C-alpha positions as CSV (number, residue, x, y, z in Angstrom):
1,M,-26.7,67.2,-106.5
2,S,-28.7,64.9,-104.8
3,V,-29.7,65.3,-100.9
4,N,-30.8,62.5,-98.6
5,I,-34.0,64.1,-97.0
6,S,-34.5,61.0,-94.9
7,K,-33.8,62.7,-91.3
8,V,-36.4,65.7,-92.2
9,A,-38.7,66.6,-90.3
10,V,-42.3,67.7,-91.6
11,F,-45.8,68.7,-90.3
12,S,-48.9,66.3,-91.8
13,F,-51.9,67.3,-92.5
14,D,-53.3,66.8,-88.6
15,N,-49.9,68.9,-87.5
16,E,-48.4,65.3,-86.4
17,K,-44.3,65.9,-86.7
18,I,-43.0,62.8,-89.4
19,T,-39.7,62.3,-91.0
20,F,-39.3,61.5,-94.6
21,D,-38.1,57.8,-93.0
22,H,-41.9,57.4,-93.0
23,F,-42.0,57.3,-97.1
24,K,-38.6,55.1,-96.9
25,G,-39.5,52.9,-99.9
26,N,-41.6,55.1,-101.8
27,V,-40.5,57.5,-104.9
28,L,-41.8,61.1,-103.5
29,L,-43.0,63.6,-105.9
30,I,-42.5,67.0,-103.7
31,V,-44.5,70.1,-104.4
32,N,-45.0,73.2,-103.0
33,V,-48.8,74.3,-103.7
34,A,-51.4,77.4,-104.2
35,S,-54.8,77.4,-104.9
36,K,-55.3,80.4,-106.7
37,C,-52.3,80.1,-108.9
38,G,-52.1,80.2,-112.5
39,F,-50.4,76.5,-112.0
40,T,-53.8,75.6,-109.9
41,K,-54.8,73.0,-112.7
42,Q,-51.6,70.8,-112.1
43,Y,-53.4,69.5,-109.5
44,K,-55.5,67.5,-111.7
45,A,-51.8,66.1,-113.0
46,L,-50.7,65.6,-109.7
47,Q,-53.8,63.3,-109.1
48,N,-53.4,61.3,-112.2
49,L,-49.7,60.9,-111.3
50,Q,-51.0,59.5,-107.7
51,D,-53.4,57.0,-109.8
52,K,-51.0,56.2,-112.3
53,Y,-48.4,55.1,-109.6
54,G,-49.2,54.9,-106.3
55,S,-49.8,51.2,-106.6
56,K,-46.4,50.8,-107.6
57,G,-45.0,52.7,-104.1
58,F,-45.2,56.2,-105.6
59,K,-46.5,59.4,-103.6
60,V,-47.5,62.8,-104.4
61,L,-46.8,64.8,-101.2
62,G,-48.4,68.2,-101.5
63,F,-46.6,71.6,-99.4
64,P,-49.4,74.5,-99.5
65,C,-47.1,77.4,-99.7
66,N,-48.7,81.5,-99.3
67,D,-44.9,82.9,-100.6
68,F,-45.7,83.7,-104.2
69,G,-48.3,86.4,-104.7
70,N,-50.6,85.7,-101.6
71,Q,-51.8,82.3,-103.7
72,E,-52.4,80.1,-100.9
73,P,-54.4,82.5,-98.1
74,G,-56.6,79.5,-96.9
75,E,-56.7,77.1,-93.6
76,L,-55.9,73.7,-94.4
77,E,-59.3,72.6,-94.3
78,E,-60.4,74.7,-96.9
79,I,-57.2,74.2,-99.0
80,K,-58.2,70.2,-99.1
81,K,-61.9,71.2,-99.5
82,F,-60.7,72.8,-102.9
83,C,-58.0,70.5,-103.8
84,S,-61.0,67.5,-103.8
85,L,-64.1,69.6,-105.3
86,S,-62.0,71.3,-108.0
87,Y,-59.4,69.5,-109.0
88,G,-60.3,65.4,-107.5
89,A,-57.1,65.6,-105.6
90,S,-56.8,63.7,-102.6
91,F,-52.9,63.4,-102.5
92,Q,-51.6,63.8,-99.2
93,L,-51.2,67.4,-97.9
94,F,-49.2,68.8,-95.4
95,Q,-49.2,72.0,-93.0
96,K,-48.6,75.7,-94.4
97,V,-45.0,76.0,-95.2
98,H,-42.4,78.5,-96.7
99,A,-40.4,77.9,-99.9
100,K,-38.6,80.9,-100.4
101,G,-36.5,83.3,-98.0
102,Q,-36.4,82.0,-94.4
103,T,-37.8,78.8,-95.4
104,T,-39.3,75.6,-93.7
105,E,-38.7,72.2,-93.9
106,P,-38.6,70.3,-96.4
107,F,-37.8,73.0,-99.1
108,T,-35.0,74.1,-96.1
109,T,-33.3,71.1,-97.6
110,L,-34.7,70.5,-100.7
111,N,-33.4,74.2,-101.9
112,Q,-30.2,72.2,-102.2
113,V,-31.0,70.1,-105.0
114,S,-29.4,71.6,-108.3
115,P,-30.0,73.9,-109.6
116,T,-29.5,75.3,-105.8
117,G,-31.5,78.1,-104.4
118,D,-35.0,78.9,-103.2
119,V,-37.8,77.8,-104.9
120,E,-38.8,80.3,-107.6
121,W,-43.1,79.7,-107.8
122,N,-45.6,77.6,-106.8
123,F,-46.1,74.1,-108.5
124,E,-41.8,73.2,-108.3
125,K,-40.9,69.9,-108.1
126,F,-38.6,67.6,-106.4
127,L,-38.4,64.1,-107.3
128,V,-37.0,61.6,-104.2
129,N,-35.7,57.8,-104.6
130,K,-36.8,55.3,-102.6
131,E,-33.6,55.6,-100.6
132,G,-35.1,58.9,-99.5
133,E,-32.5,60.9,-102.0
134,A,-34.0,63.9,-103.2
135,I,-32.5,63.8,-107.2
136,A,-34.2,66.2,-109.3
137,R,-35.9,69.5,-109.3
138,F,-38.4,70.4,-112.3
139,K,-39.8,74.4,-112.1
140,S,-43.2,75.1,-112.2
141,S,-43.6,75.2,-115.9
142,I,-42.7,71.4,-116.3
143,E,-45.8,69.8,-116.8
144,P,-46.6,67.0,-113.8
145,E,-47.5,64.4,-116.6
146,S,-44.5,65.8,-118.8
147,F,-42.6,62.8,-120.7
148,E,-39.3,64.5,-118.3
149,I,-41.1,63.7,-115.0
150,T,-43.0,60.4,-116.5
151,S,-40.0,58.9,-117.5
152,A,-38.0,60.0,-114.5
153,I,-40.7,58.4,-111.9
154,E,-40.8,54.9,-114.3
155,G,-37.0,54.8,-114.0
156,L,-37.1,54.9,-110.3
157,L,-40.0,52.7,-109.6
158,N,-38.7,49.9,-111.7
């Protein structure tokens, strides 16, 4: 099941309220991120995707989340610094959110993407097409540069 997120409002890194309409025309990979997780090394692969496909209309959007094992306790500035220094990650980060239980956007809406339900752990990924429809969901264990994800991105960009 796909879900349109165009009108969903989120808060940017600078705490500005924006909707996903802002990104219309781009393919998005939305990820709940954490700096102290076993999957944290995926920051590098996410940045690699941003570097490879960014000029073609692709964006990685990271939403720090502390819902799983207290693995993102830091403030935004230190999270951004950690991502940059440790993994060379410069893709767009947003305000911290909740991805399970009483979720906050964008996950309140994204959790309706099949298989529906709460995000299960850090680094779960949601693929959004150029029209703002979340069309695929990838569990944390699926590497960002896997064939499954890269082929889906390439299909949406072409």
